[in-house]
C-alpha angles and dihedrals in degrees: 000000000000124000093255091052090049091050090047092054090050094049093044087056089056098045123075103237122212092209102053115182132200114215092219090062091057102032094121088063098036094047090067093060101038117113115256091232131041093007114184090220133053119243090252094049090234096130151328116294120235102257127143100214130359136175114226114216117242089241091059091051091050093051091047091051089049093051093049089049132193097002092059092041091054092049090050089051092053090049092049089057089059096046091116092062120120118246090257092050090050092050091048090053091052091050090051090052091050093048091050088052091053090047090054091051091051092049091053096043104116090190090070124072120240089252092053093047092050093048092051095047094046090048088066088068093046096253141106124030092352092056091047090055093047089051089059086066104027130041104178145025107281093224108030099032092228110158103181106108090213089069096042133087127196107232124195116237091203098045118255090239092057097041131093117242091261091050090050089063098036110117092209088062090067147073128196110238138164113248095264093048089044091057093048093048095044093050095046101250091123138021139161138248118230086252090062096255113146115241120208117201114242088232094054117110102243097202091053092049090051090052089050090055100260112134110230099170098065141030112269120201114197098190138261128322131212119253090254092052090051091057093052092043088055088060090048093053092049101038109025110026108097115240130203115274091220 
């Protein structure tokens, strides 16, 4: 299965389709394109087999797209237009799709008050109640030193998409950063040690970082963190900071 087909299956799983299909109803067609080993579906179409990882043949993806119909075809068309994206750009697009899906679930959660829903959604963009709580701990960008709140965003250390609702509004799960630093931190090009030392990802383009104002020729210490911030930064180092592919 090609990368666009994989992305389509991921996105289709996040979008509420109008034309929902049940594999059992189409098993006579699907059976012909299932892999002979480690098939994700049983021969009868009654359910998904217990397999850890499986590769779906391109033919299976094509038949599945055809069964879903116009919705899947339109999604595939949009993905084909972005075929020239880099792997990082493609991953970012998938993350955006996932975050919009979470946002939609929050907005439709009747167990939350309107005020709570608004606070959680706005927190994704580093504003609102979340930013207020971060500003009770931070008063400037850790790297540039900018103090004007207009030019600062509150960025989650444990990403908004991975956090619980309480973590999404927890001030210790945030840092104040200017937009450029916010981008680098959010996408895993930089992070911080508990000691305050700036970490630069081995895959980051050093000349670009220098032009953005990130020193790459010396060790930069941005100051101390609270115990709560250290816990969330540990998640950022393990789950967000980009590592070398070698």
